C-alpha positions, 0 to 999 in steps of 0.5 A: 799781529793782533789788535789789543786796545790800550783802554782794556784789561786782559786775562791770561785765558784771552778775555778782555774786560772793560769797566762799565760805569756802574762798576760792573765788568763787561767781558769778551774774548780777544782778537787773538783768541778769535784768530786762534779759534777760527770761525766761531760758530757757538757761545754758551753763556752763564746764567744771570744771577749765577755767582762765580769765582775768579778763574773758573769756567763759566761757559763755552765758545766753539769754532769750526776748529775747537771748543774752549772755555770762557773764564770769569776774570774776577769773583762776582755775579753775572748781572747780564749776558748778550743774547744777541751773540748767542743767536749770532755768534759769528759777530765775534769773527769780525770785531771781538772787541765790540762783541761783549759776552757777559757782565759781572758785578765784583763782590765786595773786596775783589778787585780787577788789579790782577788783569793784564794791561795792554802791554802786559798782554802783548808780551803774553801772546808774544807780540 
């Protein structure tokens, strides 16, 4: 069974989202995604300052089995990326919820209401 923290929100594309104190959203991949991908070997992350639209690809994760797009959960601007995960992508294999990928500042009027809570995400993944 996948580990799904109840204090996070989730997307149907298997990203987790944590709201930071400044209102930005911290994004990573879920335990379910990591288990399905297998050993992660590479992350391509968006550039800081990039304006992005909700639901569109902003980067990539590669594992020994497959490559998959990373999506942004909301429309906004990328304000920070985790350069450590680019240098050490395998960190996401041991604790995907402690390994964030990027932070996004939602644009005015954008909300995270469409994101899934833990219960809805568990239903999505069939657990």
